C-alpha positions in Angstrom: 92.6 93.1 134.6 90.4 90.1 134.6 87.9 88.3 132.4 84.4 88.0 133.8 80.9 87.0 132.9 78.7 89.9 132.0 75.0 89.5 131.1 74.9 93.0 129.7 77.3 92.2 126.9 75.5 89.1 125.5 74.1 89.4 122.0 70.3 89.7 121.7 69.8 86.4 120.2 71.8 83.2 119.0 74.0 82.1 121.9 71.6 83.5 124.4 69.0 81.3 122.8 71.0 78.2 123.2 71.9 78.9 126.8 75.4 80.1 126.8 76.3 83.6 127.9 79.2 85.2 126.2 82.2 86.3 128.3 82.9 89.9 128.4 86.0 91.9 129.0 86.2 94.1 132.2 89.1 96.4 132.6 89.8 99.4 134.8 90.1 101.9 131.9 91.9 102.8 128.8 95.5 103.3 128.2 97.0 105.4 131.0 97.6 109.0 130.6 101.2 110.3 130.4 102.1 111.7 133.9 104.8 114.3 133.4 105.3 114.5 137.1 105.9 110.8 137.5 109.3 109.6 138.9 109.2 106.5 136.7 112.6 104.7 135.8 114.2 105.9 132.5 113.3 102.4 130.8 110.1 100.7 131.7 107.3 98.9 130.1 103.6 100.1 130.0 100.8 98.4 132.0 99.0 95.6 130.3 95.9 96.4 128.2 93.2 94.5 126.2 93.4 95.0 122.5 90.5 94.1 120.2 91.2 92.6 116.9 91.1 95.0 114.1 88.7 94.3 111.1 91.7 93.1 109.0 93.0 91.0 111.8 89.7 89.4 112.5 89.2 88.4 108.9 92.7 87.1 108.6 92.0 85.0 111.7 88.9 83.5 110.1 90.9 82.6 107.2 93.5 80.9 109.3 91.1 79.0 111.3 88.7 77.8 108.4 90.4 78.2 105.1 91.2 74.5 104.1 92.7 73.8 100.7 90.8 71.5 98.5 87.4 72.9 99.5 85.2 75.6 98.0 86.1 79.1 99.3 83.9 80.3 102.1 82.0 83.6 102.1 83.5 85.8 104.5 82.0 88.7 106.4 81.7 92.0 104.6 79.7 94.0 107.1 82.1 94.9 109.9 82.5 98.2 111.6 85.4 100.4 110.3 88.4 100.6 112.6 89.0 103.9 114.3 92.6 105.2 114.1 93.8 106.9 117.3 97.2 108.5 117.4 97.4 107.4 113.7 96.9 103.7 114.2 94.1 101.2 114.2 95.9 99.1 116.9 95.8 102.0 119.3 92.1 102.6 118.4 91.4 98.9 119.1 93.1 99.3 122.6 91.1 102.2 123.6 87.7 101.5 122.2 85.5 98.5 123.1 83.0 96.6 121.0 79.8 98.4 120.2 76.4 96.7 120.4 76.1 96.7 116.5 79.7 95.2 116.2 78.6 92.4 118.7 75.7 91.6 116.4 78.0 91.6 113.4 80.4 89.2 115.1 77.5 86.8 115.9 76.0 87.0 112.4 79.6 86.2 111.0 80.0 83.2 113.4 76.6 81.8 112.5 77.1 82.3 108.7 80.7 80.9 108.6 80.0 77.8 110.7 76.8 77.3 108.9 78.9 77.0 105.6 81.5 74.6 107.3 79.1 72.2 109.0 76.6 72.1 106.1 79.2 70.4 103.9 79.9 66.9 105.1 83.3 66.5 103.7 84.4 69.9 104.9 83.2 69.5 108.4 84.8 66.2 108.9 88.0 67.4 107.5 88.0 70.4 109.6 86.9 68.7 112.9 89.4 65.9 112.3 87.1 63.0 113.2 83.4 62.0 113.2 81.4 62.2 116.4 79.4 59.1 117.3 77.4 61.1 120.0 77.4 64.4 121.6 78.4 62.9 125.0 81.5 64.3 126.7 83.0 60.8 126.7 82.9 60.6 123.0 86.8 60.7 121.9 86.0 62.8 118.9 84.1 65.5 120.9 86.7 65.6 123.6 89.6 65.9 121.1 87.8 68.6 119.1 87.3 70.7 122.3 90.9 70.3 123.3 92.5 70.8 119.9 90.3 73.4 118.1 89.6 75.2 121.3 93.3 75.8 121.7 93.4 77.2 118.1 90.6 79.7 118.9 91.8 80.6 122.4 95.5 80.7 121.2 96.3 78.7 124.3 95.3 75.4 125.9 91.9 75.5 127.5 91.6 75.1 131.1 89.9 72.1 132.5 86.9 74.3 133.5 86.7 75.7 130.0 86.8 72.3 128.5 84.0 71.1 130.7 81.8 74.1 129.9 82.2 73.5 126.1 81.6 69.7 126.6 78.4 70.5 128.4 77.3 72.9 125.7 78.0 70.4 122.9 76.1 67.7 124.9 73.1 70.0 125.5 72.9 71.3 121.9 73.5 67.9 120.4 70.8 66.2 122.3 68.3 69.1 121.8 68.9 69.0 118.0 69.4 65.2 117.8 72.6 66.0 115.9 76.1 65.9 117.5 77.5 68.0 114.5 75.3 70.9 115.7 76.8 70.7 119.1 80.2 71.1 117.7 79.0 73.8 115.4 77.6 76.0 118.3 80.6 75.4 120.4 82.5 76.9 117.4 80.0 79.8 117.4 80.7 80.4 121.0 84.4 80.4 120.3 84.1 82.9 117.5 82.4 85.5 120.0 84.6 84.8 123.0 86.8 87.7 124.1 89.7 85.2 124.0 89.4 85.3 120.3 88.1 88.9 119.7 90.8 90.4 122.0 94.5 89.8 122.6 94.1 88.9 126.2 97.2 89.5 128.1 97.5 89.0 131.8 101.3 88.4 132.1 103.1 86.3 134.7 105.6 87.0 137.5 109.1 87.7 136.1 111.6 85.6 138.1 114.3 88.0 137.1 112.6 91.2 138.3 109.7 91.3 140.8 108.8 94.9 139.8 107.4 93.7 136.5 105.4 91.1 134.6 106.6 89.2 131.6 104.3 88.0 128.8 103.7 84.3 128.9 104.7 82.1 126.0 101.3 82.0 124.4 100.7 85.7 125.0 104.1 86.5 123.3 103.2 84.1 120.4 99.9 85.9 119.9 101.4 89.4 120.1 104.2 88.4 117.7 101.9 86.6 115.2 99.4 89.5 115.1 102.1 92.1 114.6 104.0 90.3 111.9 101.4 88.1 110.1 98.2 90.0 111.2 96.6 86.7 112.3 96.6 83.9 114.9 99.8 82.0 115.6 100.6 78.9 113.4 101.4 75.4 114.8 105.1 76.1 114.8 104.8 79.3 116.9 102.4 77.6 119.2 104.8 74.8 119.8 107.6 77.3 120.6 105.1 79.0 123.0 104.2 75.9 124.8 107.9 74.8 125.0 109.1 78.0 126.6 111.3 78.8 123.7 109.8 82.2 123.3 110.9 83.3 126.9 114.5 83.3 125.7 116.0 86.0 123.5 117.4 83.4 121.2 114.1 81.6 120.8 112.0 84.8 120.3 114.6 86.1 117.7 114.5 82.8 115.8 110.7 83.0 115.5 110.7 86.6 114.7 113.1 86.0 111.7 111.0 83.0 110.5 107.8 85.1 110.5 109.5 88.1 108.9 110.9 86.0 106.1 107.6 84.5 105.2 105.2 86.0 102.5 102.6 86.2 105.3 104.6 89.2 106.6 103.4 91.4 103.6 100.2 92.5 105.4 102.3 93.8 108.2 104.2 96.3 106.1 101.2 97.2 104.1 99.1 97.9 107.3 101.8 99.7 109.2 103.1 101.9 106.4 99.6 102.4 105.0 98.5 103.9 108.3 102.0 105.7 108.9 101.6 107.5 105.6 97.8 107.9 105.7 97.5 106.0 102.4 94.1 104.6 103.1 92.8 108.3 102.9 93.4 108.1 99.2 90.0 106.4 98.9 88.3 109.5 100.0 90.3 112.1 98.2 88.5 114.1 95.5 89.6 116.6 92.8 87.9 119.1 90.7 86.6 117.0 87.7 86.8 119.9 85.3 90.4 120.7 86.2 91.5 117.2 86.6 89.5 114.8 84.4 92.2 112.1 84.8 91.4 111.6 88.6 89.5 108.4 89.0 89.1 105.9 91.8 91.3 103.4 89.8 94.1 106.1 89.5 93.9 106.8 93.3 94.1 103.0 94.0 97.1 102.8 91.8 98.9 105.7 93.6 98.3 103.7 96.8 99.6 100.5 95.4 102.8 102.2 94.1 103.8 103.5 97.4 103.0 100.2 99.2 105.0 98.3 96.7 108.0 100.5 97.1 107.8 100.1 100.8 107.6 96.4 100.7 110.8 96.4 98.6 112.6 98.6 101.1 111.3 97.1 104.2 111.1 93.3 103.6 114.6 92.9 102.4 117.5 93.2 104.8 119.6 94.8 102.0 118.0 98.3 102.0 118.6 101.4 104.0 115.2 102.8 104.8 116.5 106.3 104.1 116.4 105.2 100.4 112.8 106.1 100.7 113.8 109.7 100.0 116.1 109.2 97.0 115.5 105.8 95.4 114.8 106.0 91.7 113.1 102.6 91.9 109.3 102.6 91.9 106.4 100.5 90.6 103.9 101.5 88.0 100.9 100.2 86.2 99.6 101.5 82.9 97.5 104.2 84.7 100.4 105.6 86.6 102.7 105.4 83.8 100.4 107.6 81.7 99.8 109.9 84.7 103.7 110.4 85.1 104.1 110.7 81.3 106.6 107.8 81.1 107.9 106.6 77.8 106.4 103.5 76.3 109.4 101.3 77.4 108.6 101.9 81.0 104.9 101.3 80.7 103.6 97.9 81.5 100.6 96.2 79.8 97.2 97.0 81.2 96.3 95.0 84.4 99.9 94.5 85.3 102.6 96.2 87.5 106.3 96.8 86.5 109.3 97.7 88.6 111.1 100.5 86.9 113.9 103.1 87.4 112.7 106.6 87.1 114.3 109.0 84.6 116.8 111.3 86.1 114.6 114.3 85.5 111.9 112.9 87.7 111.8 113.4 91.5 112.9 110.3 93.2 111.6 108.7 96.3 108.5 109.4 98.5 108.4 113.1 97.8 107.9 112.5 94.1 105.0 109.9 94.4 101.7 111.1 93.1 99.8 109.4 95.9 101.4 111.6 98.7 101.3 114.7 96.7 97.6 114.3 95.9 96.7 113.3 99.4 98.1 116.6 100.8 96.6 118.9 98.4 93.1 120.4 97.9 90.6 119.7 95.2 91.6 122.5 93.0 95.1 123.8 94.3 98.1 122.6 96.0 98.7 123.0 99.8 102.3 123.6 100.9 101.0 123.8 104.4 99.5 120.3 104.4 102.6 118.9 102.7 104.9 120.6 105.1 102.8 119.5 108.1 102.9 115.9 106.9 106.6 115.9 106.7 106.9 117.5 110.2 104.5 115.3 112.0 104.8 111.8 110.3 108.4 111.8 109.1 110.1 113.9 111.8 107.6 113.3 114.7 107.2 117.0 115.4 103.7 118.1 116.7 102.1 121.1 115.0 99.4 122.7 117.1 96.0 123.5 115.5 95.3 127.1 114.4 94.3 129.5 117.2 90.6 129.9 117.5 89.0 132.5 115.2 91.9 132.5 112.7 90.9 132.3 109.1 92.6 129.4 107.6 91.4 129.8 104.0 93.4 131.8 101.6 91.6 134.9 100.2 90.7 134.8 96.5 93.0 136.9 94.5 91.6 140.1 92.7 90.8 139.7 89.0 93.9 140.3 86.9 96.6 139.9 89.7 97.8 136.3 89.6 100.0 135.2 92.4 101.9 132.1 93.1 101.1 130.0 96.1 104.3 131.3 97.8 103.1 134.7 97.5 99.5 133.8 98.9 101.0 132.1 101.8 103.2 135.0 102.7 100.2 136.6 104.5 99.9 133.6 106.8 103.6 133.5 107.5 103.5 137.1 108.6 100.2 137.2 110.5 100.3 137.3 114.3 99.3 133.9 115.7 100.0 132.2 112.5 103.7 132.8 111.8 105.0 130.3 114.3 103.5 127.2 112.8 103.5 128.4 109.2 107.1 129.0 109.3 107.6 125.4 110.3 105.5 124.0 107.5 105.4 126.3 104.5 109.1 126.5 103.6 109.1 122.7 103.4 105.9 122.4 101.4 106.8 125.2 99.1 109.7 123.1 97.6 107.1 120.6 96.2 105.3 123.4 94.3 106.4 121.9 91.0 103.8 119.2 91.7 100.2 120.1 91.2 97.1 118.8 93.2 97.2 115.3 91.5 101.0 115.1 91.7 101.7 115.9 88.1 104.9 117.9 87.3 104.2 121.6 86.3 106.6 124.2 85.3 104.5 127.3 86.4 102.0 128.1 89.1 99.2 130.5 87.8 101.3 131.2 84.7 104.2 132.4 87.0 107.6 130.8 87.7 107.8 128.7 90.6 110.5 129.3 93.4 111.0 125.8 95.0 113.6 126.9 97.5 113.2 126.4 101.2 114.8 125.4 104.5 114.4 122.8 107.1 115.5 123.7 110.7 118.1 126.1 109.4 119.3 123.9 106.5 118.6 125.6 103.2 117.8 123.8 99.9 117.2 124.7 96.4 114.3 122.5 95.4 112.6 119.2 96.3 115.6 117.3 95.3 117.6 119.1 98.0 114.7 118.6 100.5 115.0 114.8 100.0 118.8 115.1 100.7 118.2 117.1 103.8 115.6 114.6 105.1 117.8 111.6 104.3 120.5 113.1 106.6 118.2 114.2 109.4 118.9 112.5 112.7 115.2 112.6 113.4 114.3 110.1 110.7 115.6 107.0 112.7 113.9 108.0 115.9 110.7 108.9 114.3 110.3 105.7 112.3 111.1 103.8 115.5 108.5 105.8 117.5 105.9 105.3 114.9 106.5 101.4 114.8 106.5 101.2 118.6 103.1 102.8 118.7 101.7 100.5 116.2 103.3 97.4 117.7 102.5 98.2 121.3 99.1 99.6 120.6 99.5 102.7 122.7 100.8 106.2 122.7 104.2 105.8 124.4 104.5 106.9 128.1 107.2 109.0 129.6 108.8 105.9 131.0 109.2 104.5 127.5 110.8 107.5 125.9 114.5 106.4 126.6 113.7 102.9 125.2 112.5 104.4 121.9 115.6 106.5 121.8 117.8 103.5 122.4 116.0 101.5 119.6 116.3 104.4 117.3 120.0 104.6 117.8 120.4 100.8 117.3 118.3 101.2 114.0 120.8 103.8 112.7 123.8 101.8 113.9 122.6 98.8 111.9 122.3 100.7 108.6 118.7 101.6 108.9 117.6 98.1 108.0 113.9 97.7 108.8 114.0 93.9 109.7 116.7 94.8 112.2 114.4 97.5 113.8 111.6 95.0 114.0 114.0 92.5 115.8 115.1 95.0 118.3 111.6 96.1 119.0 110.4 92.6 119.6 113.2 92.0 122.0 112.7 95.2 123.9 111.3 95.7 127.3 108.2 97.3 126.0 107.3 94.3 123.8 108.0 91.5 126.2 107.2 92.9 129.6 104.6 94.9 131.4 104.4 97.0 134.5 102.8 95.5 137.5 99.3 97.0 138.1 99.0 99.5 140.8 97.6 98.1 144.1 93.7 98.5 144.2 92.5 101.2 146.5 88.9 99.7 146.5 87.7 99.1 150.1 85.7 96.0 148.9 
């Protein structure tokens, strides 16, 4: 992996017009495929890869770099390409997909707009630069300190002498051409904002003195990986200091900084982003329900459903006091007036409009994740429930069991029932569970999802289905249960929960689908997660200290003849 100049990746205008070509990233391919024939050691790290900043990380980075207290708020970019989720996560998509030509233009437009706002305000630009340039000459103390100090913030590491000289030359050229040293500083900033050193998490590693068969991430690379994982943004001054001092290269130093970042309010976007993607919560924005049947369904209600689940997960994950398996049986939740009305909660549990309230659910209501309207609505159709979708979600996301797609040519839609012969969803699905080619997968999904049939397509409780009594019994891998309460109990006790949550977090944190050589590492982390009482902060700490987070496999020797 290397960073190289590339004329073909420069924007069509802007920096090209001022004579500076953007650097482009050149790598030998995407994340490696899993080689099931490989004789890799049981615990090993994956090769290094380049990971583009997701849209949320890019915007958070702009805030960290420019948002100064005491100044009017800047207009932030709103036109950015949507992130692509691969294997469930935007971080994986950002590692396997590159920047499109349109996205490159958007980054340039954002750079010109944001810097235009900063440098147009005399007080803001002086405060942000930290001094006032007397000229655009490289010998000007203000210009030189600006390149050294601000350049390191954008690159997330000290600039090399060559890099400093290139930017000093650019500042001098632009400053003289426009007769304004401030413009030289501005367009150096425009260049930084489009550099791959900002737009990507550039990791090259360094020789590991303890093991010649692997690379270790350098201090600045570890600081960057840790900060973007836990704060979704660029490292702060304290983390950069720890990186430069070598503190992060020791387990004690890395653990100290991990705990500091986890304890800060800035860690909230981490739990929101990870669990939001883990549980598909962003898809609620696109869910639609039949307006005639469900007039209560609105974008505001869908947003409230998402907010409820995220607030619950923050409560469980950010505190070191909670067993994450409480996700299945906790009676704690968070509601606003829209959700309280949707659930039919009494007045004393309903907060004023525009506010949220932490409450304890009545004993008659389904506790935990399986009773939350957001998940129940997400895995249902516009007019009817879908035990298959609900069961598939539990199998795939909570237990990490793959469900293959239906065989080609198999009808996946249930046939309409003849007039005058109402049937329950259980009766309709019996045909799929008994049909050749369908029974294998449907017997894995339907008995789980059918236990949630008391909850309609919008997650509201219902006593009957099509005017008929509902049978909510089912079984999970040979363990029978009477209803959704029983399913929650079985899930809480499942040994797969710890390993699956660990696997999901590992994918998100390392930005790739795990390799065979990483399987044992994930199992070890999962066992430690269970041994420490299923505390999420301890899982994060163990992952950060793991081989997969701190180290990388050495690249294979090149077979090129040149």
